[in-house]
Residue frames relative to the residue before (quaternion, step in Angstrom):
aa qw qx qy qz dx dy dz
M 1.0000 0.0000 0.0000 0.0000 0.00 0.00 0.00
T 0.3540 -0.7225 0.5537 0.2148 3.55 -1.17 0.53
V 0.6953 -0.4442 0.3594 0.4359 3.54 -1.33 0.20
G 0.6745 0.4997 -0.2916 0.4586 3.58 0.89 -0.89
E 0.6529 0.4954 -0.3149 0.4787 3.59 0.97 -0.81
M 0.6288 0.5297 -0.3289 0.4647 3.58 1.00 -0.79
A 0.6653 0.5147 -0.3035 0.4476 3.59 0.85 -0.96
K 0.6805 0.4853 -0.2883 0.4672 3.54 0.92 -0.93
A 0.6692 0.5125 -0.3066 0.4421 3.62 0.88 -0.88
L 0.7445 0.3916 -0.2095 0.4984 3.57 1.04 -0.76
G 0.3968 -0.7308 0.4697 0.2964 3.60 1.25 -0.21
L 0.2625 0.7972 -0.4987 0.2164 3.55 1.06 0.82
S 0.3642 -0.6887 0.5825 0.2318 3.53 -1.25 0.59
A 0.3245 -0.7659 0.5255 0.1785 3.56 -0.66 1.09
V 0.2355 -0.7238 0.6333 0.1402 3.54 -0.93 0.98
Y 0.7583 -0.0930 0.0735 0.6411 3.52 1.14 -0.84
L 0.1444 -0.7821 0.6039 0.0535 3.57 -0.82 1.03
A 0.2341 -0.8112 0.5242 0.1112 3.57 -0.31 1.29
D 0.7827 -0.1386 0.1693 0.5827 3.56 0.70 -1.12
E 0.2495 -0.8200 0.4974 0.1342 3.58 -0.09 1.24
A 0.6634 0.5017 -0.3013 0.4663 3.61 1.23 -0.37
R 0.4727 0.6852 -0.4439 0.3317 3.58 1.24 -0.13
P 0.4773 -0.6857 0.4700 0.2847 3.61 -0.87 0.91
V 0.1540 -0.7308 0.6570 0.1030 3.54 -1.25 0.62
P 0.1228 -0.8497 0.5101 0.0525 3.61 0.00 1.27
A 0.7983 0.0567 0.0060 0.5996 3.59 1.24 -0.41
A 0.1756 -0.7460 0.6226 0.1581 3.54 -1.37 0.00
Y 0.1202 -0.7706 0.6219 0.0705 3.55 -1.28 0.45
T 0.1890 -0.7878 0.5818 0.0720 3.54 -0.92 0.96
S 0.3168 0.7257 -0.5676 0.2255 3.54 -0.76 1.08
D 0.2542 -0.7487 0.5881 0.1705 3.50 -1.17 0.64
L 0.6033 0.4825 -0.3520 0.5285 3.55 1.35 0.07
L 0.3566 -0.7929 0.4541 0.1950 3.53 -0.25 1.32
S 0.6153 0.5308 -0.3606 0.4578 3.60 1.04 -0.57
D 0.6016 0.5387 -0.3476 0.4764 3.58 1.13 -0.62
A 0.6603 0.4990 -0.3028 0.4725 3.59 0.88 -0.93
M 0.6535 0.5176 -0.3146 0.4539 3.56 0.97 -0.89
G 0.7513 0.4164 -0.2269 0.4589 3.58 0.92 -0.78
N 0.8201 0.3077 -0.1118 0.4694 3.57 1.09 -0.67
A 0.5603 0.6059 -0.4057 0.3929 3.59 1.12 -0.40
P 0.4494 -0.6645 0.5048 0.3189 3.59 -0.95 0.75
D 0.5864 -0.5495 0.4436 0.3967 3.56 -1.16 0.49
E 0.8400 0.1865 -0.1901 0.4727 3.52 -1.22 0.81
A 0.4413 0.6770 -0.4685 0.3571 3.60 1.14 0.55
A 0.4693 -0.6158 0.5424 0.3262 3.55 -1.09 0.65
L 0.2874 -0.7676 0.5501 0.1600 3.60 -0.97 0.81
I 0.1474 -0.7858 0.5994 0.0397 3.57 -0.73 1.15
T 0.2060 0.8034 -0.5099 0.2282 3.59 -0.48 1.17
I 0.3575 -0.6775 0.5724 0.2925 3.53 -1.36 -0.03
Q 0.4876 0.6812 -0.4140 0.3562 3.57 1.32 0.00
A 0.0196 -0.8350 0.5469 -0.0564 3.54 -0.02 1.37
H 0.5248 0.5750 -0.4825 0.4014 3.54 0.16 1.36
K 0.6850 -0.5362 0.3057 0.3871 3.54 -1.22 0.38
N 0.5337 0.6043 -0.4280 0.4085 3.64 1.14 -0.25
T 0.5772 0.5680 -0.3647 0.4596 3.57 1.17 -0.58
V 0.6479 0.5148 -0.3107 0.4676 3.55 1.02 -0.79
A 0.6112 0.5422 -0.3465 0.4608 3.59 1.06 -0.71
V 0.6670 0.4756 -0.3077 0.4840 3.61 0.92 -0.84
A 0.6333 0.5192 -0.3309 0.4689 3.63 0.95 -0.81
T 0.6302 0.5279 -0.3296 0.4642 3.60 1.03 -0.73
L 0.6562 0.5178 -0.3082 0.4542 3.59 0.93 -0.90
K 0.7347 0.3954 -0.2109 0.5093 3.58 1.10 -0.75
D 0.3903 -0.7331 0.4662 0.3048 3.61 1.30 0.06
S 0.1798 0.8159 -0.5217 0.1725 3.58 0.98 0.86
P 0.4035 -0.7161 0.5106 0.2525 3.59 -0.95 0.79
A 0.8229 0.0521 0.0301 0.5650 3.59 1.15 -0.59
I 0.2074 -0.7047 0.6618 0.1497 3.50 -1.37 0.49
I 0.1332 -0.7637 0.6278 0.0693 3.57 -1.00 0.91
L 0.1569 -0.7791 0.6030 0.0695 3.57 -0.56 1.17
C 0.2529 -0.8030 0.5318 0.0920 3.53 -0.78 1.12
N 0.7958 0.3421 -0.2483 0.4337 3.54 -1.41 0.14
D 0.5362 -0.6644 0.3778 0.3583 3.57 1.17 0.67
R 0.1508 0.8081 -0.5517 0.1410 3.56 0.99 0.84
P 0.4557 -0.6632 0.5114 0.3017 3.56 -0.99 0.75
V 0.3224 -0.7621 0.5390 0.1575 3.56 -0.99 0.87
P 0.3489 -0.7464 0.5272 0.2081 3.61 -0.65 1.08
D 0.6243 -0.5753 0.3867 0.3602 3.56 -1.12 0.67
D 0.6635 0.5077 -0.3347 0.4359 3.63 0.92 -0.75
M 0.5895 0.5403 -0.3656 0.4764 3.60 1.19 -0.45
V 0.6387 0.5164 -0.3198 0.4724 3.60 0.95 -0.84
E 0.6486 0.5111 -0.3162 0.4671 3.57 0.94 -0.87
A 0.6589 0.5250 -0.3019 0.4462 3.59 0.99 -0.86
V 0.6727 0.4768 -0.3183 0.4677 3.63 0.87 -0.84
K 0.6206 0.5328 -0.3430 0.4619 3.56 1.03 -0.72
S 0.6652 0.5101 -0.2915 0.4608 3.58 0.94 -0.89
E 0.7554 0.3942 -0.1961 0.4853 3.58 1.02 -0.80
G 0.4293 -0.7204 0.4530 0.3025 3.61 1.26 -0.15
I 0.4597 0.6519 -0.4578 0.3926 3.59 1.02 0.82
S 0.3912 -0.7083 0.5307 0.2522 3.59 -0.83 0.93
L 0.1403 -0.7836 0.6033 0.0480 3.57 -1.09 0.77
F 0.0431 -0.8030 0.5928 -0.0424 3.53 -0.81 1.13
V 0.1771 -0.7513 0.6234 0.1248 3.54 -1.30 0.47
T 0.0061 -0.7816 0.6237 -0.0075 3.54 -1.14 0.71
G 0.5055 -0.6382 0.4979 0.2988 3.53 -1.24 0.51
D 0.5541 0.6127 -0.3940 0.4028 3.58 1.24 -0.33
N 0.4717 -0.6452 0.5114 0.3158 3.56 -1.25 0.43
Q 0.7195 -0.4670 0.2957 0.4205 3.56 -1.26 0.20
F 0.6199 0.5472 -0.3372 0.4502 3.58 1.04 -0.75
T 0.6786 0.4925 -0.2865 0.4635 3.56 0.88 -0.97
V 0.6535 0.4955 -0.3233 0.4721 3.62 0.89 -0.85
S 0.6496 0.5153 -0.3195 0.4587 3.58 0.90 -0.87
G 0.6799 0.5041 -0.2890 0.4474 3.56 0.92 -0.90
K 0.6680 0.4761 -0.3053 0.4836 3.55 1.03 -0.73
L 0.6942 0.4983 -0.2714 0.4429 3.58 1.01 -0.78
Y 0.5869 0.6335 -0.3690 0.3436 3.62 0.92 -0.83
P 0.7235 0.4308 -0.2952 0.4514 3.64 0.65 -0.93
L 0.5747 0.6042 -0.3852 0.3952 3.62 1.16 -0.40
F 0.6278 0.5330 -0.3326 0.4595 3.56 1.23 -0.37
G 0.4454 -0.7438 0.4199 0.2685 3.59 1.26 0.03
R 0.4249 0.7065 -0.4623 0.3266 3.53 1.13 0.63
């Protein structure tokens, strides 16, 4: 699946769309950034409520194609600047992390 297909399937609101054709081979859900840094697979979309630029730093380390912020978290300007600089798509949803993960999991065909 691609970033664009993921966004459409989940009804995500794009804050910044870097590359809608970029593949999304996996996803990882965590609100503890050190956990995501240590355990998320490379190139996984990051599902979290952590709305700050440190989240972008972790996504960059993991070569994540996208960050999905849950619970309609407000997005600070410096986070938007960071995703633009790193070429990472950023989405917001009113759904919580459990719901997003549950909707996304079957889309990977596992």
